[in-house]
N, C-alpha and C positions, 0 to 999 in steps of 0.2 A: 251403566256407569253411575247413575244417579245415587243408587244405594251405596255404591263404593265410595262416592264422594262424601256422603253423609257419615259413613263409618270412619273414613279416614279423618274427616274434620273433627269427629268426636274424639278420636285418639289425639289429634294435635291440640285440641282445646284443653284437654285434661293435662297433657304433658307440658304445654306452654304455661298453664297456671302454676305448675310445679316449678318450672325453670325461672319464670319471671318474678316469682316471689322468693326464690332462694330456699335453701335448706337450713332454717333455724327455727326454733319453735318451742311448744310447751304442751301441757296436758294435765291430767289429774295427778297430783303429787302427794295426796294425803296418805297416811299410813293405813294399812288394812284394818277394816272393822271399826274405823273411827277411834281406835285406841290411842291413848297418849303415847308419844314416842318415848322409848327407854332413855334413861339418863346417859349422857355422853360417856364413852369408855375412857379409861385412864390414858390409853394411847392417843385418842382424839384430843384430850385435854393438854397433852404435852407439846403440841405445836399449834400455831395460830391457824385460823381458817385460810388466810392468804397463803401460808406456807403449804398447807395441804392442797389447795387449788393449784399452786405453782408446781408442786411435785407431780400431780396428775396431768397437768398440761405438758410437762416435759416428757413423761412416760408415753403419753398419747402421740406426741410429735414423733418420737422415736419408733413407735410401733408401725406407722405408715399405712396400716390397713386394718379393717375389722369386718365382722359380720354384723349386720344392722337390721333391726326391726323398727319401723317408723310409722307413726300415724300423724297425718297432717290435715289441717283445715286452713283455708286462706281465702281472702276476697277473690271473687271470680271463679271459684271452684264450686260446683253444684252441691257436693256432699263431701264427707270425709274421705281421705285417700289413705290406704295402708300400703306400705312398701316393705319388702324384705329381700335380703340378698347380701351381696358383699360390695364394699367400696374401698378404693385406695386413694389416698391423698398425696402420695409421693411414689410414682407418678399418678396423676388423676385418671381413674377408671371406675366405672360403675356397672354392675349387673344386678338389676332389681326386677322383681315381679310386683306390679301394682294391682291392687284389688280394693275391696271395701265398698261402702254404700255409693260412692261416686260411680261405680261400675254396675250397679244393679240395673236390670232392664228398664229402659226409659229414663234413667237418671240423666243421661247426656242427650236426651231427645231422640234416641234411636234404639228401639227394642231389640234390634239384631246385633247391637254392639257387643263385643266380648265381655265376659264377666271379670276377666283379668287381662293384663297386658304385661309383656316383658319389655324392659327398657335397658338398652346398653348405651354407655358413653365411652367412645374410643377416640382418642386424639381429636378432641373438640367436635366430634360428630356424634349425633344421637340417632339411635335406631329404635323404633317402636313397633312391636308386633301387633298389628291391628286385627288379627284373628281370621277365622275361616270365612266369615262373611265377605271380607275384602279379597281373600285368596280365590274364592269361588268365581269372582268376576274379573280377575286379573291374571288368569293363567298361572295360579299358584303363588302369586306375589303377595305375601302377607306382611312383609316388613316395609315400614315407611322410614326413609332416610331423611334426616333433617340436619343439614350443615348450617347451624344457626349463624355462624360468622359470615358465610357466603350469602345467606338469606338476608341478613342485616345489611350487608354491603350492597346487594342488588336493590334494596329498598330505596337507597338514596337518602334515607332519613338518619342523620348522624346521631340524634338523640335516641332513636329506636335501636340503632346499632349498638350504642353503648349499653342500653338496657338489656338487650338480648345476650350480648357477649358477657356482660357483667353477671347476668343471671346464670349463665353457663359456668362461669368461674365459681359462683357461690355454691353450685351443686357439688363441686369437688373440694370444698373447703373442709379441712380437718376439724373435728370437734374441738381440737386444741385451740384453734383460733377463736372460737366462740368463748371458751373459758379464758383465754388470754386477755380479751377485751375487758373482762370483769375483774382482772387482777388490780386495776386501778380504782376499783370501787371502794369508797370509804365504809361501806356497810356489809361487806361479806361476813357471814356468820355461820357457825356450826349449829344446825337445828337439832340434831340428835342421831340416834342409831336406828337402823332399820334392816330387817331381813328381806333380801331380794333373791329369789331362786335358791333359797337355802344358804345363802352367804351373808355374812355380816357386812353392812356398808355404813359409811358415815355420810350424812345428809348435810349439804351446804347450800346456801342461797345468797344471792346478791342482786342488786339492781343498779342501773346507771343510765343516765340520759345521754343521748347523742351529743347534746350541747356540752355536757361535762367531759365527754371523751375528746371532743374537738379542742377543748381548752387546754388539754394536756399535751405538751410538746412531745413529739415522737421519741426524742432521745431521753426523756424523763419517764416514759411509760414503761411499766413492767412487762408489756407485751412485746417489747423489742427483741427479746430472746427467741420469740417464736414466730415472728413475721417481720419482713423488712419494713422500712419506713414507707416505701412506695405501696406495699400491700396494705398496710394499715390505713394510709391516706385514702387509697381507692375504696377500701371497704367502708370507711366512715363517710366519705363523700357520697357513695352510692346509697347508704342508709339515709343520709340527710336529704338527698334529692328525691328519694322515694317518700319523703314525708314522715319517716319513722322517728318517733320522739325519744324512744329509749327501749331498753329490754330488761326483762326479768329472767334470771337464770337460776335453775336448781340443778344440782349435780349430786349423784350418789356414787361414792368412791369406795372400792373394795380394799382389802388389806394389802393388796399389791400396788396400791396407788393408781389403779386403773379405773376410770369412770365406767360404770355399768349401766347407768341411766342418766340422760341429760334432758332437761325440760326447759324450753324457752318460749316466752311470749313477747312478740313485738307488736306495738300498736302503730297503725298507719291511718291516714285519713279515710281509707276504704274499709277499714276494720282490722281485726287482729289476725296475725299469722301465728298459728300454734302448732308446735311439733313436739312429740315425745320420741326420743330415740333410745333404744336398748342396744348396747354394744357387747359382743362376745368375740371369742376367737381372734384376739388381736394378733396381727402379723399374718393373717390368712392370705393365701395366694389369690390375687385378683387378676385374671388374664382373659377377659372376654374377647371373642373373635367376631369380626364383622360377618353378618349373614351373607350367604352366597348371592352374587350379583343377580342371578336369574330369579331370586326370590325377593328382590328389593325394588321398590319404587322410590324415585327421588321426589320429594314433596313439591319442589318448585316445578319440575317437569310435569308432574301430574296436574297441578293447578293450571299450567299453561295450556295443556290439552283440553281441560275442562272450561277454559276461559274464565277461571275463577280469580279470586283476589290474591293468589300467590304469584301471579306473573310478575317478572322483574321490571316493573315500571316505576319510575321515580315516585317515591312516597307511598307505594302500594305494596302491602305484604299479604 
């Protein structure tokens, strides 16, 4: 069971880093080959950057789902994490396969850990496939079930509960909400035109501090069309409590007003969270099914059996 515990905890640590840092981010946004971006097309010049971002935000909200390729680095994660799969933001559901240098042998402290993991999110419960190493010692149970809301409640730590459930909410946020926050930015600009996957896209960018966002009344914010006042308040308060000072956003929008790449960087006291997201197949069906019960281990129950730090004692997770 010792190796099982190590493998399971490696899975949990990588997944928790993803959940508790949320899904917003950035990456390399330079044009290929270091060439100067082409001059803006006449179509791009006919409307303002804010109008273009607003149109893309509206179309993304209506799409409700997409196929996503994502690369993420964040404080607390040993290396970069790559994710690809499908996600829905109305209703919230995720089916991702996680890989990358974070999963290379030894990166998480266990050379027997899997090189990739599948992650599902269904009705506020997360399932992570911890691989054959775990299944070999648990009668074929390779899936780890993490009910973060229940785990947070059992911890008895209200602040931790808010952080964990808030992080879970962040995972299912639509890319539209990220763009909506920047609609109030005074410096959204059209950078230029770029070819992505053979398609012509328009490149926009903007920055805004959390302090500036908080100063804008919800009813005056351009984001009101895409999220409720409560959702906006919770999102901004969560960012402020995490020590996030602001965010830089870059978006590449195709001729159908759909964002095909989104890059965000958020600076926190622990370091920068950076994610690049590539989106295709808007409207794709997302219907993950929970793994069979006989192939699943509940994280809290497993830690209770091992006498580890997951037992539901006040203040201990």
